[in-house]
C-alpha positions as CSV (number, residue, x, y, z in Angstrom):
1,X,-39.5,-16.3,17.1
2,X,-36.1,-17.9,17.1
3,X,-33.3,-16.6,14.9
4,X,-33.4,-18.1,11.5
5,X,-31.7,-17.6,8.1
6,X,-32.8,-18.2,4.6
7,X,-31.5,-21.3,2.8
8,X,-30.0,-20.2,-0.5
9,X,-33.0,-21.6,-2.4
10,X,-35.4,-19.9,0.0
11,X,-33.6,-16.6,-0.5
12,X,-33.9,-16.8,-4.3
13,X,-37.6,-17.7,-4.1
14,X,-38.2,-14.7,-1.7
15,X,-36.2,-12.3,-4.0
16,X,-38.3,-13.3,-7.0
17,X,-41.5,-13.0,-5.0
18,X,-40.5,-9.5,-3.7
19,X,-39.4,-8.3,-7.2
20,X,-42.6,-9.5,-8.8
21,X,-44.6,-7.5,-6.3
22,X,-42.5,-4.3,-6.7
23,X,-43.0,-4.6,-10.5
24,X,-46.8,-4.6,-9.9
25,X,-47.0,-1.9,-7.3
26,X,-45.0,-0.5,-4.4
27,X,-48.2,-0.4,-2.3
28,X,-49.5,-3.9,-2.1
29,X,-52.6,-4.7,-0.2
30,X,-51.0,-7.9,1.2
31,X,-47.6,-9.6,1.2
32,X,-47.5,-13.0,2.9
33,X,-44.1,-13.5,4.6
34,X,-45.1,-16.1,7.2
35,X,-44.4,-19.0,4.8
36,X,-40.7,-17.9,4.9
37,X,-40.6,-18.6,8.6
38,X,-40.9,-22.4,7.9
39,X,-38.2,-25.0,7.3
40,X,-39.2,-25.1,3.6
41,X,-37.4,-21.7,3.1
42,X,-35.3,-21.1,6.2
43,X,-33.6,-22.8,9.1
44,X,-33.1,-22.0,12.8
45,X,-29.5,-20.9,13.5
46,X,-29.9,-20.3,17.3
47,X,-32.6,-21.7,19.5
48,X,-31.4,-19.6,22.4
49,X,-32.4,-16.3,20.8
50,X,-35.9,-14.9,21.0
51,X,-36.2,-12.0,18.6
52,X,-37.9,-8.8,20.0
53,X,-41.4,-8.4,18.7
54,X,-41.9,-4.7,18.9
55,X,-43.7,-2.5,18.2
56,X,-40.9,-0.1,17.7
57,X,-41.6,3.6,17.5
58,X,-38.2,4.5,15.9
59,X,-35.4,2.9,14.0
60,X,-33.2,3.4,17.1
61,X,-35.7,1.4,19.2
62,X,-35.6,-1.4,16.7
63,X,-31.8,-1.5,16.7
64,X,-31.5,-1.1,20.4
65,X,-33.7,-4.1,21.1
66,X,-32.3,-6.2,18.3
67,X,-28.5,-5.8,19.0
68,X,-28.5,-7.4,22.5
69,X,-30.8,-10.2,21.2
70,X,-28.5,-11.1,18.4
71,X,-25.4,-10.7,20.6
72,X,-22.4,-12.3,18.8
73,X,-24.4,-12.6,15.5
74,X,-24.0,-8.9,15.1
75,X,-20.5,-9.5,13.8
76,X,-21.9,-11.4,10.8
77,X,-22.3,-8.2,8.9
78,X,-22.0,-9.9,5.5
79,X,-24.4,-12.7,6.2
80,X,-26.9,-12.1,3.4
81,X,-29.2,-15.0,4.3
82,X,-29.5,-14.0,7.9
83,X,-30.1,-10.3,7.5
84,X,-32.4,-10.8,4.6
85,X,-34.5,-13.2,6.7
86,X,-34.5,-10.7,9.5
87,X,-35.8,-8.1,6.9
88,X,-38.5,-10.6,6.0
89,X,-39.4,-11.2,9.7
90,X,-39.7,-7.5,10.4
91,X,-41.4,-6.9,7.0
92,X,-44.5,-5.1,8.4
93,X,-42.3,-3.1,10.8
94,X,-40.0,-1.7,8.1
95,X,-42.5,-1.2,5.3
96,X,-45.6,0.1,7.1
97,X,-45.8,3.9,6.9
98,X,-46.8,6.1,9.9
99,X,-50.3,6.3,8.2
100,X,-50.6,2.5,8.2
101,X,-50.0,1.9,4.5
102,X,-47.7,-0.8,3.2
103,X,-45.0,0.8,1.0
104,X,-42.2,-1.3,-0.3
105,X,-38.8,0.0,-1.4
106,X,-35.8,-1.2,-3.4
107,X,-34.6,-4.7,-3.0
108,X,-31.6,-3.6,-0.9
109,X,-34.1,-2.4,1.7
110,X,-34.8,-6.0,2.6
111,X,-32.2,-8.3,0.9
112,X,-28.8,-7.3,2.2
113,X,-26.4,-6.0,-0.4
114,X,-23.0,-6.4,1.3
115,X,-21.1,-4.2,-1.2
116,X,-19.8,-0.9,0.1
117,X,-22.3,1.6,1.7
118,X,-25.3,0.0,0.1
119,X,-25.7,-2.5,2.9
120,X,-26.8,0.4,5.1
121,X,-29.9,0.7,2.9
122,X,-31.1,-2.5,4.6
123,X,-33.9,-1.4,6.9
124,X,-33.0,-3.9,9.7
125,X,-29.2,-4.1,9.3
126,X,-28.7,-0.3,9.0
127,X,-30.3,0.6,12.4
128,X,-28.8,-2.5,14.1
129,X,-25.3,-1.7,12.8
130,X,-25.4,1.9,13.9
131,X,-26.5,1.0,17.4
132,X,-23.9,-1.8,17.6
133,X,-21.1,0.5,16.4
134,X,-22.0,3.8,18.0
135,X,-24.3,3.0,20.9
136,X,-26.6,5.8,22.2
137,X,-24.8,8.4,20.1
138,X,-26.6,6.9,17.1
139,X,-30.0,7.7,18.4
140,X,-30.1,11.1,16.8
141,X,-29.7,9.6,13.3
142,X,-32.2,6.8,14.0
143,X,-35.0,9.0,15.4
144,X,-37.3,8.4,12.5
145,X,-40.2,6.0,12.1
146,X,-38.9,2.4,11.3
147,X,-40.2,2.7,7.7
148,X,-38.4,5.9,7.0
149,X,-34.6,6.2,6.7
150,X,-34.7,10.0,6.5
151,X,-32.3,12.5,4.9
152,X,-30.0,12.8,7.9
153,X,-29.4,9.0,8.0
154,X,-28.8,9.0,4.3
155,X,-26.2,11.7,4.7
156,X,-24.4,9.8,7.4
157,X,-24.7,6.3,5.9
158,X,-23.1,7.5,2.7
159,X,-20.0,8.8,4.7
160,X,-19.2,5.8,6.9
161,X,-15.5,6.6,6.8
162,X,-16.3,9.8,8.6
163,X,-18.6,8.6,11.3
164,X,-17.4,8.1,14.9
165,X,-19.0,8.7,18.3
166,X,-17.3,12.2,18.6
167,X,-18.6,13.2,15.2
168,X,-22.2,12.1,16.1
169,X,-22.0,13.9,19.4
170,X,-20.7,17.1,17.9
171,X,-23.4,17.0,15.2
172,X,-26.0,16.7,17.9
173,X,-24.5,19.5,19.9
174,X,-24.6,21.8,16.9
175,X,-27.7,20.8,15.0
176,X,-30.1,19.1,17.5
177,X,-33.2,20.7,18.9
178,X,-33.6,19.3,22.4
179,X,-37.2,20.6,22.8
180,X,-38.5,19.0,19.6
181,X,-36.2,16.0,19.9
182,X,-35.3,16.4,16.3
183,X,-32.8,18.1,13.9
184,X,-33.0,21.8,13.5
185,X,-34.7,22.9,10.3
186,X,-34.8,26.3,8.8
187,X,-33.6,28.0,12.0
188,X,-30.7,30.4,11.8
189,X,-29.9,28.9,8.4
190,X,-29.6,25.4,9.6
191,X,-31.5,23.6,6.9
192,X,-30.1,20.6,4.9
193,X,-27.6,22.8,3.1
194,X,-25.9,24.0,6.3
195,X,-26.0,20.5,7.7
196,X,-24.1,19.3,4.7
197,X,-21.6,22.1,5.0
198,X,-21.0,21.1,8.6
199,X,-20.4,17.5,7.5
200,X,-17.8,18.8,5.1
201,X,-16.1,20.7,7.9
202,X,-16.1,17.7,10.1
203,X,-14.7,15.5,7.3
204,X,-11.7,17.9,7.1
205,X,-11.3,17.9,10.8
206,X,-11.5,14.1,10.9
207,X,-8.8,14.0,8.3
208,X,-6.7,16.1,10.6
209,X,-7.5,13.7,13.5
210,X,-9.1,16.6,15.4
211,X,-12.6,15.2,15.8
212,X,-11.7,11.6,16.7
213,X,-9.6,12.9,19.6
214,X,-12.6,14.7,21.1
215,X,-14.1,12.0,23.3
216,X,-15.1,14.2,26.2
217,X,-17.9,16.8,26.2
218,X,-15.4,19.4,27.2
219,X,-13.1,18.7,24.3
220,X,-16.0,18.7,21.9
221,X,-17.3,22.0,23.1
222,X,-13.8,23.5,22.8
223,X,-13.6,22.3,19.1
224,X,-17.1,23.7,18.4
225,X,-15.8,27.1,19.6
226,X,-13.3,27.0,16.7
227,X,-16.0,26.5,14.1
228,X,-16.8,29.3,11.7
229,X,-19.3,31.7,13.2
230,X,-22.3,30.5,11.0
231,X,-21.8,26.9,12.2
232,X,-21.8,27.5,15.9
233,X,-24.9,26.5,17.9
């Protein structure tokens, strides 16, 4: 499929369609999105782009394949018609649960809301942006199924002024379980509460410009050694 974007009329019709289905049930048996791939509702904006088809096992995989395909269009981070159409195109990817059920979410999940942090609620823009901005360092917060944002992602996306590659790398060093390829849970007190406490600590260190200067693994490890004892790996 070539890269398209909604016309303004097409986006309005799609919004009304989506909202009407949400009002009925968040688990519809069917939702026909293919009609929005036509010239009646959208238009091609680049014939040279072939969108990746998937399947995508994780949100990182979705973002990692989409970013190079979009190339310069990734800078259009406020293009509501383009990102909303991409949400429509990947509809089944972002709304099909691991069990195979179709489960819709709030409108911002599929129609980009460019205001503040809410744009990261978009289930296509969010993963793509984090891969675009932070590269492979973002994999640890995008390790969930494409339908599921997850608590860790929600924690990070609500603190975009804090996020940097060093912050993500330090969080992974401290809170990541390499064997499970997932965040540590309930081990040595590293449940969600301690994760949030570590974010508070990193926010303060970022304010002091300590974290953002730690670009190498050695400097990150040196900073971790200065953490309070209960926050060390």
